[in-house]
C-alpha positions as CSV (number, residue, x, y, z in Angstrom):
1,M,-19.5,-15.6,-24.9
2,T,-22.8,-14.3,-26.4
3,G,-23.2,-13.4,-30.1
4,E,-23.9,-9.8,-29.1
5,N,-20.6,-9.5,-27.2
6,A,-18.7,-11.1,-30.1
7,A,-20.2,-8.6,-32.5
8,E,-19.3,-5.7,-30.2
9,R,-15.7,-7.0,-30.1
10,K,-15.5,-7.3,-33.9
11,V,-16.8,-3.7,-34.3
12,M,-14.4,-2.3,-31.7
13,T,-11.5,-4.2,-33.3
14,R,-12.4,-2.8,-36.8
15,L,-12.8,0.7,-35.4
16,F,-9.4,0.6,-33.8
17,S,-7.7,-0.9,-36.9
18,T,-9.3,1.7,-39.2
19,G,-8.5,4.6,-36.8
20,A,-4.8,3.5,-36.5
21,F,-4.5,3.1,-40.3
22,L,-6.1,6.5,-40.9
23,M,-3.8,8.2,-38.3
24,M,-0.7,6.8,-40.0
25,I,-1.9,7.9,-43.4
26,L,-2.7,11.4,-42.2
27,M,0.8,11.7,-40.8
28,L,2.6,10.7,-43.9
29,P,2.7,14.2,-45.4
30,L,4.7,15.3,-42.4
31,Y,7.4,12.7,-43.1
32,A,9.3,15.1,-45.3
33,A,9.9,17.4,-42.4
34,A,12.0,14.8,-40.5
35,A,15.3,16.3,-41.8
36,D,15.4,18.7,-38.8
37,P,16.9,17.1,-35.7
38,P,14.3,16.5,-32.9
39,I,14.0,19.1,-30.1
40,L,14.1,16.3,-27.6
41,P,17.4,17.2,-25.9
42,E,16.0,20.7,-25.1
43,A,12.2,20.0,-24.8
44,K,10.4,20.9,-21.6
45,G,7.7,18.3,-22.1
46,E,5.3,16.6,-24.4
47,Y,1.6,16.0,-24.9
48,A,0.5,12.6,-26.2
49,F,-2.6,10.5,-27.1
50,L,-2.4,6.7,-27.2
51,T,-5.0,4.1,-28.1
52,G,-4.9,0.4,-28.4
53,Y,-5.9,-3.0,-27.1
54,G,-5.5,-4.9,-23.9
55,I,-6.3,-8.4,-22.7
56,T,-5.9,-10.1,-19.3
57,H,-3.7,-13.2,-18.8
58,R,-6.0,-15.9,-17.2
59,G,-3.9,-18.1,-15.0
60,F,-1.2,-15.5,-14.4
61,G,-1.2,-14.9,-10.7
62,D,-4.8,-15.1,-9.4
63,T,-6.4,-13.7,-12.6
64,R,-9.3,-15.9,-13.7
65,T,-11.5,-13.6,-15.7
66,Q,-10.9,-12.6,-19.3
67,V,-11.3,-8.8,-19.9
68,E,-10.5,-7.3,-23.3
69,T,-10.3,-3.5,-23.5
70,F,-10.2,-0.7,-26.0
71,D,-7.8,1.8,-24.4
72,M,-7.5,5.5,-24.7
73,I,-4.9,7.5,-22.8
74,L,-4.2,11.2,-22.6
75,R,-0.6,11.9,-21.4
76,Y,1.4,14.9,-20.3
77,G,5.2,14.4,-19.9
78,R,7.4,16.8,-18.0
79,F,11.2,16.4,-18.3
80,L,12.9,16.5,-14.9
81,S,16.6,16.6,-16.0
82,D,18.9,17.7,-18.8
83,E,20.6,14.9,-20.7
84,V,22.5,12.5,-18.5
85,G,25.4,10.2,-19.5
86,K,26.3,12.0,-22.7
87,G,28.4,9.8,-25.0
88,H,27.2,6.5,-23.3
89,W,24.6,4.0,-24.5
90,Y,22.2,5.1,-21.7
91,Q,22.3,8.8,-22.5
92,G,18.9,10.1,-21.8
93,R,16.5,12.3,-19.7
94,H,14.3,11.6,-16.7
95,E,10.6,12.3,-17.4
96,L,7.5,12.4,-15.2
97,L,4.3,11.1,-17.0
98,L,0.8,12.1,-15.9
99,E,-2.0,10.0,-17.6
100,L,-5.8,10.0,-17.8
101,P,-6.8,6.5,-18.9
102,Y,-10.1,5.2,-20.2
103,H,-10.4,1.5,-20.6
104,L,-13.6,0.2,-22.4
105,A,-14.3,-3.5,-21.7
106,V,-15.5,-4.6,-25.1
107,D,-16.4,-8.1,-23.8
108,H,-18.3,-7.0,-20.7
109,G,-21.3,-5.1,-22.2
110,G,-19.4,-1.9,-22.8
111,R,-18.5,-1.4,-19.1
112,S,-15.4,0.7,-18.4
113,M,-12.6,1.8,-16.1
114,A,-11.2,5.3,-15.7
115,G,-8.7,7.1,-13.3
116,G,-5.3,8.5,-13.2
117,Y,-1.7,7.3,-13.4
118,I,1.7,8.8,-12.3
119,L,4.7,7.2,-14.1
120,G,8.4,7.7,-14.1
121,S,10.2,7.3,-17.4
122,W,13.7,7.2,-18.9
123,K,13.9,8.4,-22.5
124,F,17.1,7.4,-24.4
125,T,18.3,10.5,-26.4
126,A,21.4,9.1,-28.1
127,P,19.4,8.0,-31.2
128,E,18.1,11.1,-32.9
129,Q,15.1,10.0,-34.9
130,L,14.1,6.6,-33.3
131,V,13.9,7.1,-29.6
132,P,13.2,4.2,-27.1
133,Y,12.0,4.7,-23.5
134,V,11.0,2.7,-20.5
135,F,8.6,3.5,-17.7
136,A,6.9,2.3,-14.5
137,G,4.4,3.6,-12.0
138,G,0.8,3.3,-10.9
139,G,-2.4,5.1,-9.9
140,I,-6.1,4.6,-9.1
141,L,-9.0,3.4,-11.2
142,Y,-12.8,3.5,-10.8
143,V,-13.7,0.0,-12.1
144,D,-17.2,-0.6,-13.3
145,L,-16.9,-4.1,-14.7
146,G,-19.7,-5.7,-12.6
147,L,-17.3,-8.4,-11.4
148,P,-18.1,-9.5,-7.8
149,T,-14.7,-11.2,-7.7
150,M,-12.9,-7.8,-7.5
151,G,-14.5,-6.8,-4.2
152,T,-14.6,-3.0,-4.7
153,R,-15.0,-0.5,-7.5
154,L,-12.2,1.8,-6.3
155,D,-9.0,-0.1,-7.2
156,Y,-5.3,0.5,-7.7
157,S,-3.0,-0.2,-10.6
158,Y,0.7,-0.6,-11.1
159,Q,2.3,-1.0,-14.5
160,G,5.5,-0.9,-16.4
161,G,6.6,-1.1,-20.0
162,T,8.6,0.1,-22.9
163,G,8.0,2.1,-26.1
164,I,9.6,3.8,-29.0
165,Q,9.0,7.1,-30.7
166,Y,9.7,7.9,-34.3
167,F,10.1,11.6,-35.1
168,I,8.4,12.7,-38.3
169,R,9.1,16.3,-37.5
170,K,11.4,18.0,-35.0
171,D,8.6,18.3,-32.5
172,L,6.2,15.5,-33.5
173,A,6.6,11.8,-33.1
174,L,4.6,8.6,-33.8
175,M,4.8,6.1,-31.0
176,A,4.3,2.4,-30.2
177,E,4.2,1.0,-26.7
178,Y,3.8,-2.2,-24.7
179,R,2.8,-2.2,-21.0
180,Y,2.1,-4.8,-18.4
181,H,-0.9,-3.6,-16.4
182,H,-2.1,-4.8,-13.0
183,I,-5.4,-3.9,-11.2
184,S,-6.5,-5.0,-7.8
185,N,-8.0,-3.5,-4.6
186,A,-4.7,-4.0,-2.8
187,G,-6.2,-6.2,-0.1
188,T,-8.7,-3.6,1.1
189,A,-11.7,-5.9,0.5
190,E,-12.5,-9.5,-0.2
191,P,-12.6,-11.1,-2.7
192,N,-9.7,-9.5,-4.5
193,E,-9.2,-11.1,-8.0
194,P,-6.5,-9.1,-9.8
195,L,-6.6,-8.3,-13.5
196,N,-3.1,-8.9,-14.9
197,S,-3.0,-7.8,-18.6
198,S,-0.9,-6.7,-21.5
199,K,-1.7,-3.6,-23.5
200,F,-0.5,-2.7,-27.0
201,L,-0.7,0.9,-27.8
202,I,0.0,3.4,-30.6
203,G,-0.2,7.1,-30.6
204,V,1.3,10.5,-31.4
205,S,3.3,12.9,-29.2
206,F,3.9,16.6,-29.6
207,F,7.0,18.1,-27.9
208,H,7.3,21.7,-26.7
């Protein structure tokens, strides 16, 4: 790893940490409004922004290349059902998530990946203020990492994970999320080294 790449990684890490800290601080004045119950059981959907860090797992499957990313994701969620299983631990709502991701490879000269994801989610609604959820799905990515081992620039992704939302206002929640993230060309070209990674994200979501 060159000194220049190491410096870029340090700068991006500091920017992310500073941005995350500032976002949390700016949200603190809204904390007092959390007395109202969330509108989650009646909400039609949500708009969210997530940002965070990702890193590949070398040796997991056929992944051999380390790629560290600074991630930014715009999300729109649309609820597909009313509450299901009322009174049970699994009480919740089905949700369709549409995402526009941008993954900046901080250890590959600032190269990046962008595309679109469609995910299915189950949001547990029994807890009022601290709401967990799970999700899975996939999509397509234009990959400009300059890696000849990936075969093509048009690649596919599948992913799954879990997260939690903390309501600081009846229609506003802070969120933290983990996802397993896979990228490959699905056997459409050779070579086909996949990128299997973990992503750790935080964000904010507005419900309507």
